[in-house]
MDAnalysis code that builds the backbone (N, CA, C; Angstrom):
import MDAnalysis as mda
import numpy as np

u = mda.Universe.empty(270, n_residues=90, atom_resindex=np.repeat(np.arange(90), 3), trajectory=True)
u.add_TopologyAttr("name", ["N", "CA", "C"] * 90)
u.add_TopologyAttr("resid", np.arange(1, 91))
u.add_TopologyAttr("resname", ["MET", "ILE", "SER", "VAL", "THR", "GLN", "ASP", "THR", "ALA", "ARG", "SER", "ARG", "PHE", "THR", "ALA", "THR", "VAL", "ASP", "GLY", "VAL", "LEU", "CYS", "VAL", "LEU", "ASP", "TYR", "GLN", "LEU", "GLN", "GLY", "GLY", "ALA", "MET", "ALA", "ILE", "THR", "HIS", "THR", "GLY", "VAL", "PRO", "SER", "ALA", "VAL", "GLY", "GLY", "ARG", "GLY", "ILE", "ALA", "ALA", "GLU", "LEU", "THR", "ARG", "GLN", "ALA", "LEU", "LEU", "ALA", "ALA", "ARG", "ALA", "ASN", "GLY", "TRP", "LYS", "VAL", "ARG", "PRO", "LEU", "CYS", "SER", "TYR", "ALA", "ASP", "ALA", "TYR", "MET", "ARG", "ARG", "HIS", "PRO", "GLU", "TYR", "ASN", "ASP", "LEU", "LEU", "ALA"])
u.atoms.positions = np.array([
    [174.405, 191.196, -149.763],
    [173.864, 189.846, -149.806],
    [173.387, 189.453, -148.409],
    [172.247, 188.785, -148.370],
    [171.645, 188.363, -147.106],
    [171.939, 186.883, -146.908],
    [172.571, 186.558, -145.807],
    [172.907, 185.175, -145.489],
    [171.807, 184.578, -144.608],
    [171.187, 183.514, -145.105],
    [170.088, 182.856, -144.398],
    [170.549, 181.482, -143.931],
    [170.204, 181.145, -142.696],
    [170.557, 179.861, -142.110],
    [169.279, 179.159, -141.668],
    [169.214, 177.846, -141.915],
    [168.086, 177.066, -141.423],
    [168.454, 176.469, -140.067],
    [167.623, 176.699, -139.086],
    [167.784, 176.143, -137.748],
    [166.700, 175.072, -137.586],
    [167.030, 173.839, -137.949],
    [166.025, 172.770, -137.936],
    [165.538, 172.452, -136.524],
    [166.401, 172.610, -135.536],
    [166.006, 172.319, -134.154],
    [164.907, 173.271, -133.681],
    [164.915, 174.510, -134.184],
    [163.914, 175.499, -133.779],
    [162.863, 175.737, -134.858],
    [162.939, 174.982, -135.960],
    [161.991, 175.115, -137.074],
    [161.893, 176.560, -137.544],
    [163.051, 177.095, -137.937],
    [163.056, 178.479, -138.410],
    [164.238, 178.727, -139.329],
    [164.090, 179.749, -140.126],
    [165.167, 180.280, -140.934],
    [165.510, 181.629, -140.331],
    [166.800, 181.946, -140.272],
    [167.215, 183.200, -139.669],
    [168.202, 183.947, -140.560],
    [168.225, 185.235, -140.384],
    [169.219, 186.110, -140.998],
    [169.483, 187.219, -139.993],
    [170.743, 187.527, -139.778],
    [171.097, 188.640, -138.906],
    [171.659, 189.748, -139.783],
    [170.998, 190.879, -139.769],
    [171.377, 192.021, -140.597],
    [171.638, 193.208, -139.680],
    [172.828, 193.749, -139.760],
    [173.229, 194.873, -138.893],
    [172.968, 194.560, -137.425],
    [173.204, 193.308, -137.035],
    [173.025, 192.888, -135.653],
    [171.593, 192.624, -135.240],
    [170.665, 192.688, -136.191],
    [169.243, 192.491, -135.899],
    [168.801, 191.126, -136.434],
    [168.195, 190.315, -135.565],
    [167.733, 188.988, -135.946],
    [166.397, 189.069, -136.682],
    [166.331, 188.414, -137.841],
    [165.107, 188.319, -138.642],
    [164.793, 186.839, -138.776],
    [163.505, 186.473, -138.751],
    [163.153, 185.053, -138.720],
    [161.974, 184.720, -139.628],
    [161.945, 183.467, -140.024],
    [160.771, 182.856, -140.645],
    [160.557, 181.567, -139.869],
    [159.413, 181.427, -139.221],
    [159.087, 180.237, -138.441],
    [158.184, 179.322, -139.248],
    [158.383, 178.027, -139.063],
    [157.565, 177.045, -139.766],
    [157.331, 175.833, -138.885],
    [156.359, 175.025, -139.296],
    [156.089, 173.744, -138.641],
    [155.980, 172.691, -139.726],
    [156.570, 171.538, -139.477],
    [156.424, 170.421, -140.413],
    [155.269, 169.562, -139.948],
    [154.327, 169.338, -140.864],
    [153.126, 168.571, -140.537],
    [152.804, 167.646, -141.697],
    [153.048, 166.365, -141.526],
    [152.674, 165.393, -142.538],
    [153.224, 165.676, -143.928],
    [154.509, 165.950, -144.030],
    [155.115, 166.199, -145.330],
    [154.875, 167.585, -145.891],
    [154.371, 168.484, -145.055],
    [154.136, 169.864, -145.497],
    [154.791, 170.835, -144.522],
    [155.317, 171.912, -145.090],
    [155.880, 172.993, -144.292],
    [154.820, 174.082, -144.172],
    [154.367, 174.312, -142.962],
    [153.426, 175.398, -142.711],
    [154.249, 176.599, -142.260],
    [154.292, 177.641, -143.088],
    [155.022, 178.856, -142.724],
    [154.080, 179.693, -141.862],
    [154.458, 179.861, -140.595],
    [153.562, 180.475, -139.623],
    [153.875, 181.935, -139.308],
    [155.112, 182.360, -139.562],
    [155.467, 183.733, -139.178],
    [156.728, 184.167, -139.909],
    [156.720, 185.391, -140.383],
    [157.917, 186.021, -140.923],
    [158.083, 187.334, -140.179],
    [159.239, 187.511, -139.552],
    [159.462, 188.706, -138.750],
    [160.751, 189.421, -139.103],
    [160.615, 190.644, -139.566],
    [161.756, 191.517, -139.847],
    [161.500, 192.837, -139.117],
    [162.283, 193.128, -138.088],
    [162.089, 194.376, -137.351],
    [162.231, 195.601, -138.258],
    [161.490, 196.635, -137.942],
    [161.467, 197.833, -138.784],
    [162.845, 198.471, -138.942],
    [163.737, 198.257, -137.979],
    [165.083, 198.846, -138.058],
    [165.837, 198.394, -139.300],
    [165.496, 197.208, -139.824],
    [166.180, 196.692, -141.019],
    [165.191, 196.370, -142.131],
    [163.974, 196.849, -142.016],
    [162.946, 196.573, -143.012],
    [163.237, 197.233, -144.350],
    [162.561, 196.756, -145.367],
    [162.658, 197.352, -146.690],
    [163.899, 196.970, -147.478],
    [164.589, 195.931, -147.052],
    [165.820, 195.507, -147.721],
    [165.691, 194.167, -148.430],
    [164.488, 193.618, -148.461],
    [164.293, 192.328, -149.109],
    [164.619, 191.142, -148.223],
    [164.723, 191.375, -146.925],
    [165.087, 190.297, -146.006],
    [163.977, 189.258, -145.899],
    [162.748, 189.698, -145.736],
    [161.622, 188.760, -145.645],
    [161.510, 187.948, -146.932],
    [161.731, 188.593, -148.063],
    [161.675, 187.882, -149.344],
    [162.746, 186.801, -149.411],
    [163.946, 187.115, -148.952],
    [165.026, 186.121, -149.006],
    [164.780, 184.983, -148.018],
    [164.269, 185.298, -146.835],
    [163.922, 184.236, -145.885],
    [162.879, 183.300, -146.499],
    [161.874, 183.881, -147.127],
    [160.805, 183.089, -147.729],
    [161.328, 182.273, -148.900],
    [162.142, 182.878, -149.746],
    [162.708, 182.167, -150.893],
    [163.534, 180.967, -150.426],
    [164.349, 181.168, -149.411],
    [165.174, 180.066, -148.906],
    [164.312, 178.953, -148.298],
    [163.241, 179.329, -147.609],
    [162.334, 178.319, -147.056],
    [161.678, 177.509, -148.174],
    [161.269, 178.189, -149.241],
    [160.638, 177.491, -150.358],
    [161.631, 176.584, -151.088],
    [162.856, 177.034, -151.217],
    [163.881, 176.187, -151.834],
    [164.145, 174.952, -150.978],
    [164.157, 175.116, -149.668],
    [164.344, 173.974, -148.765],
    [163.169, 173.009, -148.873],
    [161.960, 173.551, -148.952],
    [160.775, 172.703, -149.103],
    [160.876, 171.888, -150.389],
    [161.252, 172.541, -151.464],
    [161.385, 171.845, -152.752],
    [162.451, 170.752, -152.660],
    [163.593, 171.069, -152.062],
    [164.699, 170.107, -151.947],
    [164.317, 168.893, -151.107],
    [163.420, 169.098, -150.136],
    [163.011, 168.005, -149.251],
    [161.728, 167.311, -149.690],
    [161.130, 167.780, -150.784],
    [159.903, 167.170, -151.264],
    [158.681, 167.526, -150.439],
    [158.719, 168.665, -149.733],
    [157.602, 169.097, -148.906],
    [156.669, 169.994, -149.697],
    [155.409, 169.922, -149.396],
    [154.441, 170.907, -149.859],
    [154.476, 172.075, -148.872],
    [153.880, 173.203, -149.240],
    [153.938, 174.397, -148.399],
    [152.533, 174.945, -148.158],
    [152.264, 175.263, -146.904],
    [151.045, 175.983, -146.536],
    [151.481, 177.346, -146.017],
    [151.297, 178.412, -146.796],
    [151.721, 179.746, -146.368],
    [150.693, 180.392, -145.441],
    [150.736, 180.041, -144.170],
    [149.778, 180.575, -143.200],
    [150.085, 182.023, -142.829],
    [151.326, 182.405, -142.936],
    [151.753, 183.788, -142.684],
    [151.343, 184.649, -143.872],
    [150.817, 185.830, -143.609],
    [150.336, 186.688, -144.697],
    [151.461, 187.094, -145.650],
    [152.668, 187.291, -145.128],
    [153.771, 187.663, -146.022],
    [154.111, 186.506, -146.954],
    [154.235, 185.298, -146.410],
    [154.566, 184.138, -147.237],
    [153.476, 183.889, -148.278],
    [152.231, 184.090, -147.897],
    [151.118, 183.923, -148.836],
    [151.243, 184.928, -149.984],
    [151.499, 186.180, -149.660],
    [151.644, 187.216, -150.691],
    [152.858, 186.940, -151.573],
    [153.945, 186.482, -150.970],
    [155.156, 186.176, -151.736],
    [154.869, 185.079, -152.761],
    [154.185, 184.037, -152.322],
    [153.894, 182.932, -153.235],
    [152.946, 183.368, -154.353],
    [152.041, 184.275, -154.068],
    [151.145, 184.792, -155.111],
    [151.922, 185.599, -156.153],
    [152.955, 186.321, -155.704],
    [153.778, 187.129, -156.613],
    [154.795, 186.296, -157.387],
    [155.044, 185.072, -156.925],
    [156.065, 184.213, -157.541],
    [155.449, 182.863, -157.925],
    [154.771, 182.826, -159.064],
    [154.082, 181.590, -159.471],
    [155.019, 180.410, -159.727],
    [156.306, 180.651, -159.781],
    [157.242, 179.536, -159.967],
    [157.246, 178.581, -158.776],
    [156.594, 178.981, -157.687],
    [156.481, 178.109, -156.502],
    [155.093, 177.483, -156.357],
    [154.216, 177.688, -157.333],
    [152.849, 177.150, -157.246],
    [152.819, 175.636, -157.063],
    [153.806, 174.954, -157.608],
    [153.838, 173.493, -157.477],
    [154.033, 173.056, -156.039],
    [154.457, 173.949, -155.170],
    [154.685, 173.602, -153.761],
    [153.431, 173.754, -152.898],
    [152.423, 174.453, -153.390],
    [151.249, 174.715, -152.563],
    [150.544, 173.432, -152.148],
    [150.286, 173.343, -150.848],
    [149.590, 172.163, -150.310],
    [148.089, 172.329, -150.492],
])
């Protein structure tokens, strides 16, 4: 199981896997969460970490009533593969 934490002060979601920090960065702009970067180092890649970071960010957006702009290519692809989040698209 991947444990994801939201760091509101730094506008990011983080997960540490095998001692390696993985992040999803975002910016809040006028009631919308712009996901700007998802980073999972290759040492821990291929484990679904980016997917879990993105899922948690989308759940947070939904809980806060934010729309989402997936500016990061990974977040954009994730949202295309998961139409259950289409209602969040800004």
